[in-house]
VORO-707115 format. One record per residue (C-alpha): chain; y, z, x. Coordinates in steps of 0.001 Angstrom, whole numbers. Each point is the difference from the previous one (the first is absolute). Layout:
<A,<Y,Z,X>>
...
END
This chain:
<A,<-1491,-19831,14436>>
<A,<2605,2250,1682>>
<A,<3195,803,-1846>>
<A,<3434,-1074,1162>>
<A,<826,3599,790>>
<A,<-3041,243,2269>>
<A,<822,-3295,1716>>
<A,<3660,890,539>>
<A,<-888,3461,1245>>
<A,<-2363,-1477,2580>>
<A,<2572,-2582,1104>>
<A,<2612,2744,320>>
<A,<-2327,2065,2176>>
<A,<-747,-3082,2106>>
<A,<3735,-628,459>>
<A,<588,3609,1067>>
<A,<-2798,-326,2543>>
<A,<1322,-3350,1221>>
<A,<3470,1513,415>>
<A,<-1607,2730,2148>>
<A,<1265,2748,-2303>>
<A,<-1848,3306,183>>
<A,<-600,1599,-3396>>
<A,<111,3819,215>>
<A,<-2916,1970,-1414>>
<A,<312,875,-3662>>
<A,<1898,-3152,-1008>>
<A,<-1768,-2472,-2269>>
<A,<1073,-3618,238>>
<A,<-209,-1578,-3441>>
<A,<1649,-2442,-2349>>
<A,<697,817,-3652>>
<A,<1144,-1928,-3053>>
<A,<3779,-391,140>>
<A,<1993,2346,-2217>>
<A,<2715,-2636,-446>>
<A,<-1131,-3619,-374>>
<A,<3418,-1255,1125>>
<A,<-891,846,3596>>
<A,<-3594,-1222,52>>
<A,<-3511,363,-1336>>
<A,<-1136,2719,2404>>
<A,<1724,2421,2323>>
<A,<-653,2511,2764>>
<A,<1929,2853,1557>>
<A,<-2268,-31,3076>>
<A,<2846,-870,2392>>
<A,<2093,2946,-1163>>
<A,<-2919,2444,197>>
<A,<-1014,-1073,3481>>
<A,<3620,-92,1194>>
<A,<691,3501,-1287>>
<A,<-3058,1446,1737>>
<A,<745,-1871,3230>>
<A,<3756,595,-202>>
<A,<754,-3706,68>>
<A,<2404,-2242,-1907>>
<A,<-1897,-1012,-3189>>
<A,<1895,-3267,-407>>
<A,<-839,-1119,3534>>
<A,<-3622,1003,-539>>
<A,<-86,-1982,-3257>>
<A,<1442,-3034,1811>>
<A,<-2773,219,2588>>
<A,<-2644,170,-2731>>
<A,<1448,-2994,-1864>>
<A,<64,-2053,3218>>
<A,<-3679,791,612>>
<A,<-1080,-457,-3615>>
<A,<-2213,-3040,-664>>
<A,<64,-1013,-3655>>
<A,<-1663,-3374,661>>
<A,<1266,-1565,-3238>>
<A,<-1438,2964,-1875>>
<A,<3404,1509,-592>>
<A,<3592,-637,928>>
<A,<1524,1596,3077>>
<A,<449,3734,-706>>
<A,<3537,1181,-603>>
<A,<1623,3287,897>>
<A,<2006,2077,-2447>>
<A,<2081,3123,519>>
<A,<-889,2111,3009>>
<A,<-3329,-1751,575>>
<A,<-1950,-773,-3174>>
<A,<-2335,-2930,521>>
<A,<-255,-2351,-2997>>
<A,<-2643,-2678,-515>>
<A,<33,-2945,-2407>>
<A,<-3049,-2174,-662>>
<A,<335,-3763,-65>>
<A,<-488,-1956,-3259>>
<A,<-2972,-1766,1585>>
<A,<-1634,3337,799>>
<A,<457,1193,-3583>>
<A,<-1312,-3279,-1422>>
<A,<-3142,242,2115>>
<A,<-371,3638,-998>>
<A,<99,-803,-3708>>
<A,<-2757,-2602,358>>
<A,<-2255,2175,2152>>
<A,<566,3032,-2218>>
<A,<-985,-1963,-3083>>
<A,<-3160,-1240,1751>>
<A,<-894,3519,1150>>
<A,<-2265,1975,-2324>>
<A,<1797,3176,1108>>
<A,<3434,-1527,-712>>
<A,<1201,786,3502>>
<A,<-1170,3620,92>>
<A,<-1700,636,3370>>
<A,<-3210,2010,61>>
<A,<124,3233,1966>>
<A,<-1137,-276,3597>>
<A,<-1876,3306,-119>>
<A,<-1449,540,-3500>>
<A,<-783,3572,-977>>
<A,<-2426,1638,-2389>>
<A,<2332,1870,-2335>>
<A,<-868,2469,-2768>>
<A,<2752,275,-2609>>
<A,<-22,3045,-2285>>
<A,<2166,-479,-3088>>
<A,<375,636,-3752>>
<A,<-2296,3101,-138>>
<A,<160,1010,-3694>>
<A,<-1767,3085,-1332>>
<A,<-3107,103,-2164>>
<A,<558,955,-3651>>
<A,<3698,-788,296>>
<A,<1841,-3230,-850>>
<A,<1781,-1987,2667>>
<A,<3741,510,-329>>
<A,<3226,-1433,1351>>
<A,<-435,2120,3126>>
<A,<-2936,-2213,997>>
<A,<2123,-3158,-25>>
<A,<1354,276,3509>>
<A,<-3249,861,1773>>
<A,<-1983,-2618,-1933>>
<A,<2426,-2901,371>>
<A,<1059,710,3596>>
<A,<-3590,564,1114>>
<A,<-1245,-3160,-1696>>
<A,<2807,-2118,1503>>
<A,<-644,1344,3498>>
<A,<-3723,-672,-379>>
<A,<649,-3585,-1118>>
<A,<2447,-675,2829>>
<A,<-2179,1624,2678>>
<A,<-2957,-2129,-1099>>
<A,<2149,-3123,-105>>
<A,<1031,322,3645>>
<A,<-3566,598,1137>>
<A,<-736,3724,-54>>
<A,<-3277,1253,-1450>>
<A,<1058,2288,-2832>>
<A,<-2057,2616,-1840>>
<A,<1660,1428,-3113>>
<A,<-1143,3469,-1033>>
<A,<1136,1720,-3190>>
<A,<-281,3727,773>>
<A,<-363,1107,-3612>>
<A,<643,3655,-847>>
<A,<-3403,717,-1570>>
<A,<-529,3624,1034>>
<A,<1985,3181,-337>>
<A,<882,3077,-1989>>
<A,<1080,-1964,-3098>>
<A,<-3630,-844,-695>>
<A,<-770,3580,-961>>
<A,<2367,-413,-2950>>
<A,<-1262,-3487,-828>>
<A,<-3621,1182,20>>
<A,<755,2947,-2296>>
<A,<2044,-2239,-2286>>
<A,<-2704,-2672,-76>>
<A,<-2539,2547,-1177>>
<A,<2202,1747,-2551>>
<A,<2882,-2235,-1153>>
<A,<-915,-3645,548>>
<A,<482,-2508,-2813>>
<A,<-2691,-2647,569>>
<A,<1676,-2543,-2307>>
<A,<3275,383,1887>>
<A,<-1872,-299,3311>>
<A,<-1508,-3318,-1074>>
<A,<3395,-1281,-1146>>
<A,<2039,1011,3074>>
<A,<-1965,2037,2531>>
<A,<2852,887,2348>>
<A,<2327,1027,-2815>>
<A,<-2676,2314,-1391>>
<A,<-811,1510,3403>>
<A,<3691,697,570>>
<A,<239,1626,-3428>>
<A,<-3022,2188,751>>
<A,<1389,1023,3398>>
<A,<3398,926,-1421>>
<A,<-1582,1927,-2864>>
<A,<-2196,2036,2336>>
<A,<2789,494,2518>>
<A,<2184,1494,-2726>>
<A,<-2869,2225,-1068>>
<A,<-488,1356,3537>>
<A,<3597,1174,18>>
<A,<-482,1844,-3265>>
<A,<-3461,1427,691>>
<A,<-1254,1171,3402>>
<A,<-3583,-310,-1213>>
<A,<387,-3760,-475>>
<A,<1280,-322,3570>>
<A,<-3017,1890,1306>>
<A,<-2318,-2258,-2015>>
<A,<1636,-3072,1551>>
<A,<-408,1429,3490>>
<A,<-3671,628,-706>>
<A,<-463,-3601,-1160>>
<A,<1595,-1240,3215>>
<A,<-2268,2185,2118>>
<A,<-3034,-1405,-1847>>
<A,<1212,-3532,660>>
<A,<516,673,3689>>
<A,<-3447,1609,169>>
<A,<-1600,-3144,-1410>>
<A,<-677,1044,-3595>>
<A,<-1585,-3077,-1610>>
<A,<1742,293,-3382>>
<A,<3435,320,1585>>
<A,<-714,-2779,2482>>
<A,<-1001,-2273,-2887>>
<A,<3283,701,-1818>>
<A,<1960,-460,3224>>
<A,<-1683,-3348,682>>
<A,<832,-1176,-3523>>
<A,<3652,1010,461>>
<A,<122,-1924,3271>>
<A,<-1566,-3101,-1538>>
<A,<2279,55,-3052>>
<A,<3006,219,2318>>
<A,<-1223,-2780,2264>>
<A,<-612,-2244,-3010>>
<A,<3649,320,-1016>>
<A,<1217,-331,3594>>
<A,<-1947,-3207,488>>
<A,<1656,-1456,-3084>>
<A,<3496,888,1225>>
<A,<-657,-1244,3533>>
<A,<-1448,-3265,-1349>>
<A,<3168,-536,-2009>>
<A,<2076,661,3106>>
<A,<-2170,-2210,2201>>
<A,<-680,2961,2308>>
<A,<-3439,379,1573>>
<A,<-1680,2622,2163>>
<A,<-2953,-227,2318>>
<A,<-876,3656,-559>>
<A,<651,2824,-2449>>
<A,<-1020,2909,2215>>
<A,<1423,3045,-1738>>
<A,<354,3548,1239>>
<A,<-3508,900,-1192>>
<A,<-1523,-2515,2412>>
<A,<918,2284,2908>>
<A,<-1171,3356,-1421>>
<A,<-3037,286,2243>>
<A,<2116,-696,3083>>
<A,<2494,2828,-461>>
<A,<-2020,3000,1191>>
<A,<-1243,-1757,3185>>
<A,<3542,-1227,668>>
<A,<1487,3508,-118>>
<A,<-2840,1277,2181>>
<A,<747,-2718,2554>>
<A,<3713,881,23>>
<A,<-829,3649,686>>
<A,<-2576,-756,2692>>
<A,<2452,-2247,1846>>
<A,<2763,2636,-287>>
<A,<2198,-2474,-1835>>
<A,<105,2410,-2948>>
<A,<-64,3779,-138>>
<A,<-570,2605,-2684>>
<A,<3243,1606,-1144>>
<A,<12,2606,-2789>>
<A,<-3355,-1331,-1136>>
<A,<1165,-3615,-206>>
<A,<-810,-2768,2480>>
<A,<3201,-1479,1413>>
<A,<1207,-2395,2667>>
<A,<3080,1231,1875>>
<A,<2365,-1573,2496>>
<A,<-1483,-511,3465>>
<A,<3434,11,1627>>
<A,<-315,-3565,1293>>
<A,<3004,-1342,-1943>>
<A,<3644,892,-242>>
<A,<568,2275,-3001>>
<A,<1971,-2613,-1921>>
<A,<-2909,-2456,432>>
<A,<-2781,2500,-694>>
<A,<-1518,-290,-3504>>
<A,<-1353,3546,238>>
<A,<3412,1631,403>>
<A,<2849,373,-2461>>
<A,<3565,1112,621>>
<A,<833,3021,-2083>>
<A,<3295,1771,503>>
<A,<504,-1675,3378>>
<A,<-3413,1084,1270>>
<A,<-3132,-2138,363>>
<A,<-2869,1673,-1836>>
<A,<-3641,-1081,-551>>
<A,<-781,-2450,-2808>>
<A,<-3774,-296,412>>
<A,<-2245,-2607,-1589>>
<A,<-2494,1815,-2228>>
<A,<-3477,-1530,-130>>
<A,<-1806,2819,-1815>>
<A,<1466,2700,-2208>>
<A,<-882,3650,369>>
<A,<-2192,-262,-3120>>
<A,<-2006,-2804,1589>>
<A,<1636,-2828,-1928>>
<A,<996,-3236,1668>>
<A,<3315,-1831,-192>>
<A,<1370,-3545,-54>>
<A,<370,165,3771>>
<A,<-3726,711,391>>
<A,<-948,-2957,-2167>>
<A,<2486,-2283,1766>>
<A,<-1434,937,3405>>
<A,<-3501,-792,-1236>>
<A,<1304,-3262,-1437>>
<A,<1429,-983,3385>>
<A,<-3372,749,1615>>
<A,<-1707,-2358,-2442>>
<A,<2564,-2766,418>>
<A,<-162,180,3781>>
<A,<-3773,270,290>>
<A,<-1276,-2034,-2948>>
<A,<2831,-2508,-477>>
<A,<745,-119,3771>>
<A,<3688,-112,-873>>
<A,<2526,-909,2679>>
<A,<2795,1159,-2294>>
<A,<261,2047,-3198>>
<A,<3032,-380,-2261>>
<A,<794,2562,-2693>>
<A,<2391,-1220,-2697>>
<A,<1008,3389,-1389>>
<A,<3303,1521,-1146>>
<A,<2532,1476,2426>>
<A,<-601,3645,-1065>>
<A,<-3364,-167,1815>>
<A,<1519,-743,3408>>
<A,<-735,3423,1521>>
<A,<-3538,-60,-1364>>
<A,<-783,-3295,1703>>
<A,<1727,943,3234>>
<A,<-2283,3026,196>>
<A,<-3157,-1857,-1003>>
<A,<666,-2789,2502>>
<A,<658,2521,2760>>
<A,<-3218,1902,-739>>
<A,<-1958,-3269,3>>
<A,<1448,-914,3393>>
<A,<-1011,3388,1380>>
<A,<-3506,-746,-1245>>
<A,<-29,-3137,2136>>
<A,<876,-2764,-2473>>
<A,<2101,-2696,1675>>
<A,<372,-2035,-3189>>
<A,<3604,-798,-885>>
<A,<974,1791,-3212>>
<A,<3125,-770,-2011>>
<A,<1490,1829,-2952>>
<A,<1875,-2693,-1928>>
<A,<2318,2212,-2016>>
<A,<2147,-951,-2982>>
<A,<2637,1498,-2256>>
<A,<134,548,-3762>>
<A,<554,-2112,-3084>>
<A,<2861,1374,-2073>>
<A,<891,-425,-3625>>
<A,<3243,-1685,-1135>>
<A,<1688,3411,185>>
<A,<-776,328,3697>>
<A,<-2552,2768,-561>>
<A,<-3772,-163,393>>
<A,<-1427,-2613,-2379>>
<A,<-1520,2030,-2858>>
<A,<-670,-332,-3701>>
<A,<2220,1849,-2468>>
<A,<-2557,2800,-76>>
<A,<251,349,3788>>
<A,<-3327,-1621,860>>
<A,<-635,-2769,2505>>
<A,<332,-3475,-1486>>
<A,<-3414,-1667,-232>>
<A,<-545,-3077,2161>>
<A,<-1856,-1776,-2793>>
<A,<2938,601,-2334>>
<A,<2395,-1421,2588>>
<A,<-2080,-3158,360>>
<A,<-342,-446,-3757>>
<A,<3729,344,-555>>
<A,<792,-2381,2859>>
<A,<-2244,-2677,-1503>>
<A,<1399,583,-3503>>
<A,<3574,-367,1259>>
<A,<-922,-3128,1927>>
<A,<-1692,-1408,-3107>>
<A,<3290,275,-1923>>
<A,<1682,-2219,2588>>
<A,<-2913,-2439,210>>
<A,<-147,-317,-3799>>
<A,<3368,-1766,92>>
<A,<-1295,-2689,2365>>
<A,<-1435,-3347,-1056>>
<A,<-3541,695,1146>>
<A,<-3471,-308,-1549>>
<A,<-844,3174,-1920>>
<A,<-3253,548,1912>>
<A,<1941,-23,3302>>
<A,<2671,2489,-1019>>
<A,<-2156,3130,230>>
<A,<-1300,-994,3455>>
<A,<3503,-717,1261>>
<A,<1313,3289,-1432>>
<A,<-2784,1828,1852>>
<A,<880,-1689,3303>>
<A,<3721,666,-384>>
<A,<-328,3556,-1310>>
<A,<-2477,1219,2619>>
<A,<1812,-1917,2729>>
<A,<3321,1541,-992>>
<A,<-1318,3555,344>>
<A,<-1616,-771,3354>>
<A,<3034,-1764,1423>>
<A,<2374,2735,-1153>>
<A,<-2002,2327,2225>>
<A,<-701,-2270,2946>>
<A,<3590,-1249,317>>
<A,<1093,3564,838>>
<A,<-130,1623,3404>>
<A,<-3010,2255,-370>>
<A,<1925,3151,946>>
<A,<2744,-652,-2564>>
<A,<18,1815,-3334>>
<A,<814,-2620,-2617>>
<A,<804,-76,-3709>>
<A,<-2483,-1606,-2346>>
<A,<1912,-2559,-2077>>
<A,<-1628,-2349,-2519>>
<A,<3084,-2202,-291>>
<A,<303,-480,3739>>
<A,<-3668,-666,765>>
<A,<-420,-2557,-2800>>
<A,<3250,-1858,657>>
<A,<-107,-3702,830>>
<A,<2961,566,2317>>
<A,<69,1885,3282>>
<A,<-2734,1385,2197>>
<A,<-2808,196,-2580>>
<A,<-3480,-1401,-531>>
<A,<1050,-2117,-3011>>
<A,<2702,-1637,2130>>
<A,<-2484,-848,2763>>
<A,<-2715,-1162,-2386>>
<A,<2592,-2138,-1780>>
<A,<976,-1541,3353>>
<A,<-3632,-957,544>>
<A,<-249,-1412,-3537>>
<A,<3183,-2016,531>>
<A,<-1427,-1597,3129>>
<A,<-3294,-882,-1666>>
<A,<1926,-1630,-2841>>
<A,<1442,-2442,2543>>
<A,<-3456,-1310,740>>
<A,<-902,-206,-3677>>
<A,<2991,-2305,-433>>
<A,<-1097,-2434,2668>>
<A,<-705,-3393,-1562>>
<A,<-3106,-383,2150>>
<A,<-1282,3423,-1105>>
<A,<-835,928,3589>>
<A,<1491,2364,2537>>
<A,<898,-469,3633>>
<A,<-2617,-515,2706>>
<A,<-1848,3154,990>>
<A,<-41,-830,3715>>
<A,<3074,-2115,755>>
<A,<650,-973,3590>>
<A,<3064,1478,1745>>
<A,<1727,-3358,-65>>
<A,<-227,-145,-3780>>
<A,<2610,2739,-490>>
<A,<3696,-295,781>>
<A,<2486,2872,-126>>
<A,<3537,-1358,-371>>
<A,<1903,2176,-2483>>
<A,<1131,3573,651>>
<A,<-1793,1268,-3142>>
<A,<-3229,-1636,1178>>
<A,<399,1628,3374>>
<A,<549,3455,-1479>>
<A,<-3097,-316,-2173>>
<A,<-2167,-1297,2858>>
<A,<1149,2884,2213>>
<A,<-678,2599,-2687>>
<A,<-3468,-1434,-602>>
<A,<-797,121,3712>>
<A,<677,3754,56>>
<A,<-2812,826,-2439>>
<A,<-2437,687,2841>>
<A,<2452,2339,1705>>
<A,<694,2049,-3109>>
<A,<-3668,436,-939>>
<A,<-698,1588,3372>>
<A,<3172,2102,-184>>
<A,<-1351,1676,-3152>>
<A,<-2856,1583,1930>>
<A,<2153,1174,2895>>
<A,<1503,2720,-2201>>
<A,<-2113,-317,-3160>>
<A,<2868,-1413,-2068>>
<A,<-983,-2503,-2716>>
<A,<3648,-72,-1056>>
<A,<702,-2233,3027>>
<A,<-2218,-2686,-1514>>
<A,<1527,510,-3453>>
<A,<3503,-393,1417>>
<A,<-1059,-3112,1898>>
<A,<-1433,-1595,-3149>>
<A,<3203,769,-1890>>
<A,<2063,-1593,2771>>
<A,<-2358,-2996,43>>
<A,<411,-497,-3749>>
<A,<3764,263,364>>
<A,<-29,-2471,2885>>
<A,<-2118,-2399,-2021>>
<A,<2396,144,-2948>>
<A,<2855,-826,2376>>
<A,<-2001,-2931,1347>>
<A,<-910,-1211,-3496>>
<A,<3639,-5,-1089>>
<A,<1234,-1766,3132>>
<A,<-2860,-2454,573>>
<A,<-1297,-2053,-2943>>
<A,<-3758,-370,300>>
<A,<-1265,-2460,-2594>>
<A,<3191,-2085,88>>
<A,<-224,-513,3749>>
<A,<-2001,-2809,1599>>
<A,<-2206,-873,2941>>
<A,<-363,2420,2893>>
<A,<2655,2316,-1452>>
<A,<-1900,332,-3273>>
<A,<-3292,548,1766>>
<A,<1503,2604,2365>>
<A,<1491,1917,-2880>>
<A,<-3297,-63,-1878>>
<A,<-1681,1404,3107>>
<A,<2561,2807,77>>
<A,<-611,671,-3695>>
<A,<-3779,22,408>>
<A,<150,2355,2973>>
<A,<2435,2326,-1767>>
<A,<-2285,276,-3011>>
<A,<-2993,793,2225>>
<A,<1866,2637,1970>>
<A,<1317,1607,-3195>>
<A,<-3445,31,-1574>>
<A,<-1710,1269,3150>>
<A,<2683,2584,734>>
<A,<-96,1369,-3542>>
<A,<-3788,5,212>>
<A,<178,2163,3129>>
<A,<1976,2466,-2116>>
<A,<-2705,-163,-2652>>
<A,<2163,-2019,-2411>>
<A,<-1299,-3070,-1816>>
<A,<1982,-3124,-842>>
<A,<-153,-2267,-3014>>
<A,<568,-3746,-217>>
<A,<2227,257,-3080>>
<A,<2391,2661,-1178>>
END
C-alpha cells in the first residue's frame, strides 16, 4: 500500500498540472513530514521553489495549487503558511482506515520497492588470527541493519564477509606456530594464543634481523603453495572462523559468503595483465599504477591530490615494484567476481571513512574496465572512549568485541536481577537487553558521527536507548495480558471498527502510518539512525497516548480502537527493532 507521503506528493503534482503551472527542470515536487505538527501532518515548499525559479509570487502560486488540489476526503484542504509553505492535514477517518489496513498488512504499511535490485553488501571483515574488536562494531551492525532493511522492502541481498585471511602477517604466524606455539593454550582460546604468538614473533623481528628474514621466507613458501604452511594457514583460518561464527550467532548476524582475500589470489596476475593490455594501468618505477585520465575536474579526480596549491598525481597502485599485490588489486578482483558470478546490480561497502580515497579509486578503475554496477562506499566515523579519545584498553590496545558484549550482558543482568521474574528467564532477558543496548547505541547515531561509548547511557531505561524501547514493547504486551478475556484485538479489523477521536489517538495513528516512509528513507542515504529515531519517537508518542487515553478502563468502540492502536504499536516496535537486528522480550 502506498504511504501518505507518496499519495500527497502525487496529488500535489496533479494539482500543479491542473493549475497549468510549469515546473522548471531541476526542481523536485515532493511532500515531507511536517517539522511542526501545529501546522499540519505534512508540508511542501514546492510553491516557493517553483515561484523563485519562475520569478513569480510564491503566495499566489500556492493559492493556485490549493484551489486545484483534490483531497477527496483523504485530507483537509491544504493551508498556506508564511511566504508559501503548503501544509496538509489528514482526516481522522483517513487515519482510522490506515490503522486498520496497516494492522492487516503483513508488511505493516511498508511498500515493496518497485524495481528490486540484486545487492551485494560487504561488511564486518575481521582478520584471521585476530580477535574482533570494538572497531568492528560499526561495520557489523550498520551492514547487518542495511541488509535486513533492504531484504524487507524487496531487494535480493547477498551478504559477503570479506575476511582478511592473507597477507604479510602470516609469515610471523607461521614461524611462531612452528617455534613458539602452546598447544594447550591453543585448545583453550585459539585466537588469544595466535595473537600472543604473533606479538612475540613481531617483537623478535625488531630485535633480530635473522628472525625477520625467516618470517619472510615462511611467507614466500606459503604463497608458493608449500603444503606444510598451507595446512597451518588453513587451520588458522578455521580456528578464526569457528570463533567468528560463535560471535555472529550471538549477535544474530548471518552471512551468505565468507570469501576472504585468499579466494582471489589466482585472479590477481590476470587482472593486472588486463589493466596493462587495455592501457588502464602503466608501469611506473617498476610498479603498476593507474593514473588520472584527465576526464574529471581536479577536485573530483581520485587520482590527483592538492599539495601546496598544486594538483599532483596520486595513482592507484595495483602491483608493487617487487611484484607484490595490494588491497586495491584484491578489491578489483572481488568486484569482478561480484559482478560476474553474483550478477550484482549494486555493491555496498560498509567500511570506515579513512578508506574513502581507496574506494573512490577502486570504483573509478572498475568503471574504466566497463563495470556499470552501482558501487557505494558507506562510510562511518569512530567510537570514542568516555574521554573523547579512541576507545582503547588501559594498555592502549583495541577493546575486544567479545569483552564488550560480555560486559553489556553482565550489566544488564544486574538490573534484571532486581525484577520479579522467573530465574530461568532472567539470563535470556539480560542477553536481549545487553546485546540490544550495544547495537542500538551504535545504530541510533548518524553513521558519520564520532560518538562516545557510555555504559550508563546505553543501558538506561530513560531516553533514546534500546532498554527504553524494549520496555515500551513490554508495557504494551502487558496490557493484553491483563485483558479479562485473555485475548488480543482482531488481527484484521475492518476500517469501520476503528475510531480516532482524541488528539493523542490521532498523533499515535499518524506516527504509526509513517513507518513505511521511514524504512525506505533509511536506504536513500544508508542511515539506520533514521529508523532508530522514529522508533524512539513512536515509543514517546505511545506513552503520551497511554497517559491521556485509558485503554482497559474504556468501553465499546473506544476500547477496541485503543487496543488496535496498542497492538499495531507493539508490532511496529518489534518489527522496527528487528530490522535493526535487536530482539524484544515479552517481560522485563
